A tleap script that builds the chain and sets N, CA, C and O, in Angstrom:
source leaprc.protein.ff14SB
mol = sequence {
  NMET VAL ILE LEU CYS HIE GLY GLY ASN ASP
  LEU LEU ARG ARG MET ASP THR ARG GLU THR
  ALA ARG ASN LEU ARG ALA MET ILE SER LEU
  ILE ARG GLU ASN LYS ALA ALA VAL VAL LEU
  LEU ALA VAL PRO ALA PRO GLY LEU PHE LEU
  LYS PRO PRO ALA LEU TYR ARG GLU ILE ALA
  ASP GLU MET LYS VAL PRO LEU GLU GLU GLN
  VAL LEU LYS ASP VAL LEU SER ASP GLY SER
  LEU LYS GLY ASP LEU ILE HIE PRO ASN ALA
  ASP GLY TYR LYS ARG VAL ALA GLY ALA VAL
  VAL GLN LEU LEU ARG LYS HIE GLY ALA VAL
  CSER
}
set mol.1.N position { 16.631 -7.830 -5.222 }
set mol.1.CA position { 16.389 -9.003 -6.027 }
set mol.1.C position { 15.482 -9.950 -5.263 }
set mol.1.O position { 15.589 -10.095 -4.045 }
set mol.2.N position { 14.588 -10.591 -6.001 }
set mol.2.CA position { 13.682 -11.578 -5.432 }
set mol.2.C position { 13.962 -12.920 -6.091 }
set mol.2.O position { 13.996 -13.031 -7.317 }
set mol.3.N position { 14.160 -13.930 -5.267 }
set mol.3.CA position { 14.292 -15.299 -5.760 }
set mol.3.C position { 12.917 -15.926 -5.616 }
set mol.3.O position { 12.459 -16.187 -4.504 }
set mol.4.N position { 12.266 -16.166 -6.737 }
set mol.4.CA position { 10.889 -16.645 -6.749 }
set mol.4.C position { 10.875 -18.160 -6.922 }
set mol.4.O position { 11.221 -18.690 -7.978 }
set mol.5.N position { 10.472 -18.825 -5.874 }
set mol.5.CA position { 10.384 -20.286 -5.857 }
set mol.5.C position { 8.959 -20.615 -5.447 }
set mol.5.O position { 8.675 -20.827 -4.268 }
set mol.6.N position { 8.076 -20.655 -6.414 }
set mol.6.CA position { 6.652 -20.810 -6.135 }
set mol.6.C position { 6.069 -21.889 -7.029 }
set mol.6.O position { 6.537 -22.108 -8.147 }
set mol.7.N position { 5.049 -22.556 -6.530 }
set mol.7.CA position { 4.340 -23.533 -7.337 }
set mol.7.C position { 4.313 -24.919 -6.737 }
set mol.7.O position { 3.504 -25.752 -7.147 }
set mol.8.N position { 5.173 -25.186 -5.779 }
set mol.8.CA position { 5.231 -26.521 -5.188 }
set mol.8.C position { 3.916 -26.957 -4.574 }
set mol.8.O position { 3.453 -28.070 -4.826 }
set mol.9.N position { 3.311 -26.103 -3.776 }
set mol.9.CA position { 2.030 -26.456 -3.165 }
set mol.9.C position { 0.940 -26.587 -4.222 }
set mol.9.O position { 0.066 -27.448 -4.119 }
set mol.10.N position { 0.995 -25.728 -5.241 }
set mol.10.CA position { 0.025 -25.833 -6.340 }
set mol.10.C position { 0.133 -27.209 -7.002 }
set mol.10.O position { -0.877 -27.852 -7.288 }
set mol.11.N position { 1.361 -27.647 -7.239 }
set mol.11.CA position { 1.576 -28.936 -7.896 }
set mol.11.C position { 1.123 -30.086 -6.998 }
set mol.11.O position { 0.511 -31.042 -7.473 }
set mol.12.N position { 1.424 -29.996 -5.701 }
set mol.12.CA position { 0.997 -31.044 -4.775 }
set mol.12.C position { -0.523 -31.147 -4.703 }
set mol.12.O position { -1.072 -32.238 -4.552 }
set mol.13.N position { -1.189 -30.020 -4.811 }
set mol.13.CA position { -2.658 -29.995 -4.750 }
set mol.13.C position { -3.302 -30.270 -6.105 }
set mol.13.O position { -4.527 -30.263 -6.230 }
set mol.14.N position { -2.472 -30.513 -7.116 }
set mol.14.CA position { -2.949 -30.775 -8.476 }
set mol.14.C position { -3.782 -29.611 -9.026 }
set mol.14.O position { -4.758 -29.811 -9.748 }
set mol.15.N position { -3.374 -28.404 -8.669 }
set mol.15.CA position { -4.035 -27.208 -9.158 }
set mol.15.C position { -3.792 -27.080 -10.661 }
set mol.15.O position { -2.775 -27.553 -11.167 }
set mol.16.N position { -4.700 -26.458 -11.359 }
set mol.16.CA position { -4.562 -26.242 -12.796 }
set mol.16.C position { -3.263 -25.475 -13.062 }
set mol.16.O position { -3.056 -24.399 -12.503 }
set mol.17.N position { -2.394 -26.019 -13.909 }
set mol.17.CA position { -1.102 -25.379 -14.162 }
set mol.17.C position { -1.262 -24.019 -14.834 }
set mol.17.O position { -0.379 -23.169 -14.725 }
set mol.18.N position { -2.385 -23.805 -15.533 }
set mol.18.CA position { -2.612 -22.475 -16.127 }
set mol.18.C position { -2.782 -21.432 -15.034 }
set mol.18.O position { -2.332 -20.296 -15.181 }
set mol.19.N position { -3.432 -21.814 -13.937 }
set mol.19.CA position { -3.592 -20.880 -12.827 }
set mol.19.C position { -2.245 -20.618 -12.142 }
set mol.19.O position { -1.938 -19.484 -11.775 }
set mol.20.N position { -1.460 -21.662 -11.978 }
set mol.20.CA position { -0.118 -21.486 -11.409 }
set mol.20.C position { 0.703 -20.559 -12.296 }
set mol.20.O position { 1.384 -19.668 -11.788 }
set mol.21.N position { 0.652 -20.752 -13.597 }
set mol.21.CA position { 1.392 -19.899 -14.530 }
set mol.21.C position { 0.916 -18.452 -14.446 }
set mol.21.O position { 1.733 -17.531 -14.447 }
set mol.22.N position { -0.395 -18.246 -14.373 }
set mol.22.CA position { -0.925 -16.877 -14.228 }
set mol.22.C position { -0.409 -16.238 -12.945 }
set mol.22.O position { -0.024 -15.068 -12.936 }
set mol.23.N position { -0.402 -17.011 -11.864 }
set mol.23.CA position { 0.096 -16.487 -10.588 }
set mol.23.C position { 1.577 -16.114 -10.677 }
set mol.23.O position { 1.982 -15.066 -10.173 }
set mol.24.N position { 2.374 -16.952 -11.306 }
set mol.24.CA position { 3.799 -16.657 -11.454 }
set mol.24.C position { 4.011 -15.398 -12.292 }
set mol.24.O position { 4.827 -14.549 -11.935 }
set mol.25.N position { 3.291 -15.273 -13.390 }
set mol.25.CA position { 3.407 -14.078 -14.226 }
set mol.25.C position { 3.026 -12.826 -13.441 }
set mol.25.O position { 3.690 -11.794 -13.542 }
set mol.26.N position { 1.966 -12.925 -12.667 }
set mol.26.CA position { 1.524 -11.773 -11.863 }
set mol.26.C position { 2.577 -11.403 -10.823 }
set mol.26.O position { 2.839 -10.222 -10.599 }
set mol.27.N position { 3.181 -12.405 -10.188 }
set mol.27.CA position { 4.221 -12.125 -9.187 }
set mol.27.C position { 5.431 -11.464 -9.833 }
set mol.27.O position { 5.977 -10.500 -9.296 }
set mol.28.N position { 5.849 -11.980 -10.984 }
set mol.28.CA position { 6.994 -11.393 -11.684 }
set mol.28.C position { 6.697 -9.954 -12.066 }
set mol.28.O position { 7.548 -9.078 -11.907 }
set mol.29.N position { 5.505 -9.708 -12.565 }
set mol.29.CA position { 5.129 -8.338 -12.930 }
set mol.29.C position { 5.138 -7.422 -11.720 }
set mol.29.O position { 5.635 -6.299 -11.802 }
set mol.30.N position { 4.602 -7.878 -10.607 }
set mol.30.CA position { 4.575 -7.078 -9.390 }
set mol.30.C position { 5.987 -6.792 -8.877 }
set mol.30.O position { 6.280 -5.680 -8.435 }
set mol.31.N position { 6.840 -7.777 -8.936 }
set mol.31.CA position { 8.234 -7.595 -8.513 }
set mol.31.C position { 8.892 -6.524 -9.378 }
set mol.31.O position { 9.564 -5.629 -8.866 }
set mol.32.N position { 8.698 -6.620 -10.670 }
set mol.32.CA position { 9.296 -5.647 -11.583 }
set mol.32.C position { 8.708 -4.253 -11.397 }
set mol.32.O position { 9.434 -3.262 -11.482 }
set mol.33.N position { 7.411 -4.161 -11.145 }
set mol.33.CA position { 6.788 -2.863 -10.884 }
set mol.33.C position { 7.411 -2.183 -9.670 }
set mol.33.O position { 7.426 -0.956 -9.575 }
set mol.34.N position { 7.918 -2.981 -8.754 }
set mol.34.CA position { 8.561 -2.458 -7.553 }
set mol.34.C position { 10.066 -2.337 -7.715 }
set mol.34.O position { 10.801 -2.214 -6.735 }
set mol.35.N position { 10.516 -2.375 -8.964 }
set mol.35.CA position { 11.911 -2.097 -9.345 }
set mol.35.C position { 12.919 -3.114 -8.804 }
set mol.35.O position { 14.071 -2.771 -8.538 }
set mol.36.N position { 12.485 -4.351 -8.645 }
set mol.36.CA position { 13.401 -5.396 -8.198 }
set mol.36.C position { 13.621 -6.383 -9.346 }
set mol.36.O position { 12.740 -6.603 -10.177 }
set mol.37.N position { 14.794 -6.957 -9.368 }
set mol.37.CA position { 15.095 -8.030 -10.320 }
set mol.37.C position { 14.503 -9.327 -9.767 }
set mol.37.O position { 14.264 -9.455 -8.566 }
set mol.38.N position { 14.273 -10.275 -10.659 }
set mol.38.CA position { 13.700 -11.549 -10.232 }
set mol.38.C position { 14.436 -12.706 -10.887 }
set mol.38.O position { 14.817 -12.650 -12.056 }
set mol.39.N position { 14.623 -13.747 -10.105 }
set mol.39.CA position { 15.187 -15.013 -10.562 }
set mol.39.C position { 14.136 -16.070 -10.241 }
set mol.39.O position { 13.561 -16.068 -9.153 }
set mol.40.N position { 13.890 -16.963 -11.179 }
set mol.40.CA position { 12.861 -17.983 -11.015 }
set mol.40.C position { 13.499 -19.345 -10.774 }
set mol.40.O position { 14.393 -19.762 -11.510 }
set mol.41.N position { 13.029 -20.035 -9.735 }
set mol.41.CA position { 13.450 -21.410 -9.471 }
set mol.41.C position { 12.303 -22.340 -9.852 }
set mol.41.O position { 11.184 -22.178 -9.363 }
set mol.42.N position { 12.568 -23.299 -10.710 }
set mol.42.CA position { 11.547 -24.255 -11.131 }
set mol.42.C position { 11.373 -25.322 -10.062 }
set mol.42.O position { 12.343 -25.913 -9.588 }
set mol.43.N position { 10.128 -25.557 -9.695 }
set mol.43.CA position { 9.791 -26.574 -8.704 }
set mol.43.C position { 9.354 -27.838 -9.446 }
set mol.43.O position { 8.472 -27.779 -10.302 }
set mol.44.N position { 9.962 -28.972 -9.125 }
set mol.44.CA position { 9.564 -30.206 -9.816 }
set mol.44.C position { 8.153 -30.644 -9.434 }
set mol.44.O position { 7.697 -30.435 -8.310 }
set mol.45.N position { 7.490 -31.247 -10.389 }
set mol.45.CA position { 6.175 -31.832 -10.122 }
set mol.45.C position { 6.374 -33.127 -9.327 }
set mol.45.O position { 7.372 -33.824 -9.512 }
set mol.46.N position { 5.429 -33.444 -8.449 }
set mol.46.CA position { 5.533 -34.706 -7.716 }
set mol.46.C position { 5.538 -35.877 -8.697 }
set mol.46.O position { 4.888 -35.833 -9.742 }
set mol.47.N position { 6.266 -36.902 -8.348 }
set mol.47.CA position { 6.307 -38.077 -9.206 }
set mol.47.C position { 7.671 -38.723 -9.172 }
set mol.47.O position { 8.572 -38.276 -8.462 }
set mol.48.N position { 7.809 -39.755 -9.927 }
set mol.48.CA position { 9.028 -40.549 -9.935 }
set mol.48.C position { 10.242 -39.775 -10.434 }
set mol.48.O position { 11.342 -39.949 -9.909 }
set mol.49.N position { 10.058 -38.917 -11.448 }
set mol.49.CA position { 11.203 -38.271 -12.082 }
set mol.49.C position { 11.459 -36.843 -11.626 }
set mol.49.O position { 12.470 -36.255 -12.011 }
set mol.50.N position { 10.573 -36.267 -10.817 }
set mol.50.CA position { 10.752 -34.914 -10.286 }
set mol.50.C position { 11.122 -33.906 -11.370 }
set mol.50.O position { 12.071 -33.138 -11.215 }
set mol.51.N position { 10.379 -33.914 -12.448 }
set mol.51.CA position { 10.652 -32.992 -13.557 }
set mol.51.C position { 9.813 -31.721 -13.395 }
set mol.51.O position { 8.609 -31.803 -13.151 }
set mol.52.N position { 10.438 -30.551 -13.526 }
set mol.52.CA position { 9.648 -29.314 -13.464 }
set mol.52.C position { 8.708 -29.209 -14.662 }
set mol.52.O position { 9.089 -29.560 -15.779 }
set mol.53.N position { 7.497 -28.735 -14.443 }
set mol.53.CA position { 6.580 -28.528 -15.566 }
set mol.53.C position { 7.152 -27.516 -16.558 }
set mol.53.O position { 7.928 -26.634 -16.190 }
set mol.54.N position { 6.759 -27.660 -17.804 }
set mol.54.CA position { 7.241 -26.785 -18.872 }
set mol.54.C position { 6.882 -25.322 -18.634 }
set mol.54.O position { 7.511 -24.430 -19.202 }
set mol.55.N position { 5.884 -25.074 -17.806 }
set mol.55.CA position { 5.446 -23.689 -17.588 }
set mol.55.C position { 6.577 -22.800 -17.088 }
set mol.55.O position { 6.593 -21.608 -17.393 }
set mol.56.N position { 7.519 -23.345 -16.334 }
set mol.56.CA position { 8.630 -22.524 -15.824 }
set mol.56.C position { 9.512 -22.025 -16.974 }
set mol.56.O position { 9.863 -20.846 -17.018 }
set mol.57.N position { 9.864 -22.904 -17.890 }
set mol.57.CA position { 10.694 -22.507 -19.034 }
set mol.57.C position { 9.927 -21.519 -19.912 }
set mol.57.O position { 10.492 -20.533 -20.384 }
set mol.58.N position { 8.642 -21.788 -20.129 }
set mol.58.CA position { 7.824 -20.901 -20.955 }
set mol.58.C position { 7.759 -19.493 -20.361 }
set mol.58.O position { 7.916 -18.505 -21.079 }
set mol.59.N position { 7.530 -19.405 -19.064 }
set mol.59.CA position { 7.445 -18.102 -18.401 }
set mol.59.C position { 8.798 -17.404 -18.421 }
set mol.59.O position { 8.873 -16.205 -18.687 }
set mol.60.N position { 9.862 -18.143 -18.143 }
set mol.60.CA position { 11.200 -17.547 -18.141 }
set mol.60.C position { 11.539 -16.985 -19.515 }
set mol.60.O position { 12.075 -15.881 -19.619 }
set mol.61.N position { 11.234 -17.730 -20.560 }
set mol.61.CA position { 11.510 -17.254 -21.918 }
set mol.61.C position { 10.639 -16.052 -22.261 }
set mol.61.O position { 11.124 -15.049 -22.786 }
set mol.62.N position { 9.365 -16.164 -21.962 }
set mol.62.CA position { 8.413 -15.097 -22.288 }
set mol.62.C position { 8.736 -13.796 -21.558 }
set mol.62.O position { 8.682 -12.715 -22.146 }
set mol.63.N position { 9.072 -13.907 -20.273 }
set mol.63.CA position { 9.267 -12.707 -19.452 }
set mol.63.C position { 10.738 -12.344 -19.281 }
set mol.63.O position { 11.081 -11.398 -18.573 }
set mol.64.N position { 11.595 -13.109 -19.940 }
set mol.64.CA position { 13.038 -12.859 -19.914 }
set mol.64.C position { 13.566 -12.794 -18.474 }
set mol.64.O position { 14.152 -11.805 -18.035 }
set mol.65.N position { 13.325 -13.903 -17.770 }
set mol.65.CA position { 13.722 -14.048 -16.374 }
set mol.65.C position { 14.736 -15.185 -16.290 }
set mol.65.O position { 14.505 -16.249 -16.864 }
set mol.66.N position { 15.844 -14.988 -15.597 }
set mol.66.CA position { 16.777 -16.102 -15.398 }
set mol.66.C position { 16.077 -17.252 -14.666 }
set mol.66.O position { 15.328 -17.027 -13.715 }
set mol.67.N position { 16.325 -18.471 -15.114 }
set mol.67.CA position { 15.660 -19.654 -14.570 }
set mol.67.C position { 16.686 -20.687 -14.148 }
set mol.67.O position { 17.597 -21.025 -14.904 }
set mol.68.N position { 16.526 -21.181 -12.937 }
set mol.68.CA position { 17.295 -22.336 -12.453 }
set mol.68.C position { 16.301 -23.490 -12.385 }
set mol.68.O position { 15.369 -23.470 -11.580 }
set mol.69.N position { 16.506 -24.499 -13.238 }
set mol.69.CA position { 15.515 -25.571 -13.299 }
set mol.69.C position { 16.022 -26.948 -12.892 }
set mol.69.O position { 15.279 -27.923 -13.006 }
set mol.70.N position { 17.256 -27.062 -12.424 }
set mol.70.CA position { 17.805 -28.376 -12.098 }
set mol.70.C position { 18.020 -28.591 -10.604 }
set mol.70.O position { 17.858 -29.712 -10.121 }
set mol.71.N position { 18.378 -27.557 -9.866 }
set mol.71.CA position { 18.857 -27.761 -8.502 }
set mol.71.C position { 17.797 -28.354 -7.577 }
set mol.71.O position { 18.121 -29.234 -6.780 }
set mol.72.N position { 16.561 -27.911 -7.652 }
set mol.72.CA position { 15.551 -28.478 -6.759 }
set mol.72.C position { 15.295 -29.949 -7.073 }
set mol.72.O position { 15.046 -30.745 -6.168 }
set mol.73.N position { 15.356 -30.308 -8.338 }
set mol.73.CA position { 15.237 -31.718 -8.712 }
set mol.73.C position { 16.362 -32.517 -8.067 }
set mol.73.O position { 16.125 -33.577 -7.488 }
set mol.74.N position { 17.577 -32.011 -8.168 }
set mol.74.CA position { 18.730 -32.711 -7.592 }
set mol.74.C position { 18.612 -32.826 -6.071 }
set mol.74.O position { 18.857 -33.890 -5.503 }
set mol.75.N position { 18.242 -31.742 -5.430 }
set mol.75.CA position { 18.137 -31.731 -3.967 }
set mol.75.C position { 17.021 -32.665 -3.502 }
set mol.75.O position { 17.208 -33.452 -2.575 }
set mol.76.N position { 15.875 -32.572 -4.145 }
set mol.76.CA position { 14.728 -33.358 -3.695 }
set mol.76.C position { 14.839 -34.841 -4.024 }
set mol.76.O position { 14.088 -35.655 -3.488 }
set mol.77.N position { 15.761 -35.188 -4.893 }
set mol.77.CA position { 15.967 -36.607 -5.200 }
set mol.77.C position { 17.060 -37.228 -4.342 }
set mol.77.O position { 17.373 -38.407 -4.505 }
set mol.78.N position { 17.646 -36.456 -3.431 }
set mol.78.CA position { 18.715 -36.935 -2.551 }
set mol.78.C position { 18.255 -36.810 -1.098 }
set mol.78.O position { 18.204 -35.709 -0.550 }
set mol.79.N position { 17.927 -37.923 -0.490 }
set mol.79.CA position { 17.426 -37.924 0.877 }
set mol.79.C position { 18.344 -37.247 1.874 }
set mol.79.O position { 17.869 -36.716 2.877 }
set mol.80.N position { 19.655 -37.250 1.625 }
set mol.80.CA position { 20.591 -36.612 2.562 }
set mol.80.C position { 20.511 -35.089 2.505 }
set mol.80.O position { 21.093 -34.412 3.352 }
set mol.81.N position { 19.796 -34.539 1.518 }
set mol.81.CA position { 19.663 -33.093 1.366 }
set mol.81.C position { 18.267 -32.595 1.750 }
set mol.81.O position { 17.924 -31.436 1.517 }
set mol.82.N position { 17.465 -33.494 2.343 }
set mol.82.CA position { 16.095 -33.128 2.708 }
set mol.82.C position { 15.880 -33.239 4.219 }
set mol.82.O position { 16.413 -34.127 4.884 }
set mol.83.N position { 15.078 -32.305 4.729 }
set mol.83.CA position { 14.728 -32.322 6.149 }
set mol.83.C position { 13.476 -33.128 6.415 }
set mol.83.O position { 13.264 -33.598 7.533 }
set mol.84.N position { 12.641 -33.294 5.398 }
set mol.84.CA position { 11.446 -34.127 5.466 }
set mol.84.C position { 11.185 -34.624 4.047 }
set mol.84.O position { 12.083 -34.581 3.206 }
set mol.85.N position { 9.990 -35.088 3.775 }
set mol.85.CA position { 9.731 -35.664 2.452 }
set mol.85.C position { 9.779 -34.656 1.317 }
set mol.85.O position { 10.020 -35.039 0.172 }
set mol.86.N position { 9.553 -33.359 1.607 }
set mol.86.CA position { 9.447 -32.394 0.513 }
set mol.86.C position { 10.263 -31.115 0.678 }
set mol.86.O position { 10.213 -30.250 -0.196 }
set mol.87.N position { 11.001 -30.969 1.755 }
set mol.87.CA position { 11.743 -29.722 1.974 }
set mol.87.C position { 13.243 -29.993 2.143 }
set mol.87.O position { 13.637 -30.963 2.790 }
set mol.88.N position { 14.067 -29.129 1.558 }
set mol.88.CA position { 15.512 -29.264 1.756 }
set mol.88.C position { 15.892 -29.033 3.222 }
set mol.88.O position { 15.195 -28.342 3.965 }
set mol.89.N position { 17.011 -29.630 3.610 }
set mol.89.CA position { 17.609 -29.326 4.908 }
set mol.89.C position { 18.676 -28.253 4.680 }
set mol.89.O position { 18.766 -27.687 3.591 }
set mol.90.N position { 19.480 -27.975 5.702 }
set mol.90.CA position { 20.491 -26.916 5.582 }
set mol.90.C position { 21.449 -27.183 4.421 }
set mol.90.O position { 21.781 -26.269 3.666 }
set mol.91.N position { 21.891 -28.424 4.278 }
set mol.91.CA position { 22.800 -28.744 3.164 }
set mol.91.C position { 22.097 -28.600 1.818 }
set mol.91.O position { 22.705 -28.167 0.839 }
set mol.92.N position { 20.822 -28.961 1.771 }
set mol.92.CA position { 20.055 -28.795 0.539 }
set mol.92.C position { 19.918 -27.332 0.160 }
set mol.92.O position { 20.065 -26.963 -1.005 }
set mol.93.N position { 19.630 -26.491 1.169 }
set mol.93.CA position { 19.509 -25.061 0.885 }
set mol.93.C position { 20.850 -24.449 0.480 }
set mol.93.O position { 20.884 -23.508 -0.313 }
set mol.94.N position { 21.951 -24.972 1.015 }
set mol.94.CA position { 23.274 -24.507 0.570 }
set mol.94.C position { 23.463 -24.831 -0.908 }
set mol.94.O position { 24.010 -24.028 -1.664 }
set mol.95.N position { 23.009 -26.006 -1.309 }
set mol.95.CA position { 23.116 -26.400 -2.718 }
set mol.95.C position { 22.264 -25.471 -3.588 }
set mol.95.O position { 22.697 -25.056 -4.663 }
set mol.96.N position { 21.061 -25.148 -3.125 }
set mol.96.CA position { 20.189 -24.231 -3.867 }
set mol.96.C position { 20.855 -22.859 -3.978 }
set mol.96.O position { 20.871 -22.259 -5.053 }
set mol.97.N position { 21.401 -22.366 -2.868 }
set mol.97.CA position { 22.060 -21.055 -2.881 }
set mol.97.C position { 23.230 -21.049 -3.858 }
set mol.97.O position { 23.419 -20.077 -4.589 }
set mol.98.N position { 24.011 -22.116 -3.878 }
set mol.98.CA position { 25.130 -22.201 -4.812 }
set mol.98.C position { 24.669 -22.165 -6.261 }
set mol.98.O position { 25.308 -21.537 -7.105 }
set mol.99.N position { 23.568 -22.832 -6.547 }
set mol.99.CA position { 23.029 -22.823 -7.911 }
set mol.99.C position { 22.532 -21.433 -8.302 }
set mol.99.O position { 22.682 -21.015 -9.450 }
set mol.100.N position { 21.941 -20.719 -7.344 }
set mol.100.CA position { 21.476 -19.353 -7.632 }
set mol.100.C position { 22.670 -18.451 -7.906 }
set mol.100.O position { 22.622 -17.622 -8.815 }
set mol.101.N position { 23.740 -18.602 -7.133 }
set mol.101.CA position { 24.947 -17.803 -7.374 }
set mol.101.C position { 25.491 -18.092 -8.775 }
set mol.101.O position { 25.865 -17.168 -9.498 }
set mol.102.N position { 25.535 -19.361 -9.156 }
set mol.102.CA position { 26.010 -19.719 -10.503 }
set mol.102.C position { 25.135 -19.076 -11.582 }
set mol.102.O position { 25.644 -18.580 -12.587 }
set mol.103.N position { 23.829 -19.088 -11.369 }
set mol.103.CA position { 22.914 -18.477 -12.328 }
set mol.103.C position { 23.154 -16.972 -12.424 }
set mol.103.O position { 23.153 -16.410 -13.519 }
set mol.104.N position { 23.358 -16.323 -11.284 }
set mol.104.CA position { 23.624 -14.883 -11.280 }
set mol.104.C position { 24.940 -14.570 -11.978 }
set mol.104.O position { 25.040 -13.573 -12.693 }
set mol.105.N position { 25.936 -15.401 -11.780 }
set mol.105.CA position { 27.215 -15.216 -12.492 }
set mol.105.C position { 27.032 -15.362 -14.000 }
set mol.105.O position { 27.557 -14.576 -14.789 }
set mol.106.N position { 26.275 -16.387 -14.374 }
set mol.106.CA position { 26.029 -16.651 -15.804 }
set mol.106.C position { 25.359 -15.429 -16.465 }
set mol.106.O position { 25.616 -15.127 -17.631 }
set mol.107.N position { 24.517 -14.750 -15.722 }
set mol.107.CA position { 23.786 -13.602 -16.263 }
set mol.107.C position { 24.458 -12.258 -15.945 }
set mol.107.O position { 23.889 -11.196 -16.199 }
set mol.108.N position { 25.684 -12.320 -15.382 }
set mol.108.CA position { 26.452 -11.120 -15.154 }
set mol.108.C position { 26.005 -10.260 -13.985 }
set mol.108.O position { 26.387 -9.094 -13.883 }
set mol.109.N position { 25.189 -10.840 -13.093 }
set mol.109.CA position { 24.693 -10.067 -11.958 }
set mol.109.C position { 25.704 -10.017 -10.813 }
set mol.109.O position { 25.686 -9.078 -10.018 }
set mol.110.N position { 26.570 -10.999 -10.723 }
set mol.110.CA position { 27.639 -11.024 -9.718 }
set mol.110.C position { 28.909 -11.535 -10.383 }
set mol.110.O position { 28.868 -12.205 -11.415 }
set mol.111.N position { 30.028 -11.203 -9.772 }
set mol.111.CA position { 31.293 -11.692 -10.358 }
set mol.111.C position { 31.892 -12.790 -9.511 }
set mol.111.O position { 32.951 -13.321 -9.846 }
savepdb mol mol.pdb
quit
């Protein structure tokens, strides 16, 4: 299984979201071609509200990929869960891991 958490640097650089979406689709396809399952983590766009772009939901629906779209927003909006301005610390990553486990349970991948 691959946990795909991509797009943060693209968003910080204000890259065209269509290109980011194409890259995500290509990565998901490549992962599947190699017989691995994929879970997608939505990365929030920089800004006051840290909302993930709609492209994550669109790709997840289109490619039928489980999507976790809240945990990074929660972690990145809590200074006690960050190691610097944009990256989780150990406690933040524990929170992300817990959310991924919940997502896998919801989709029947783990009990």
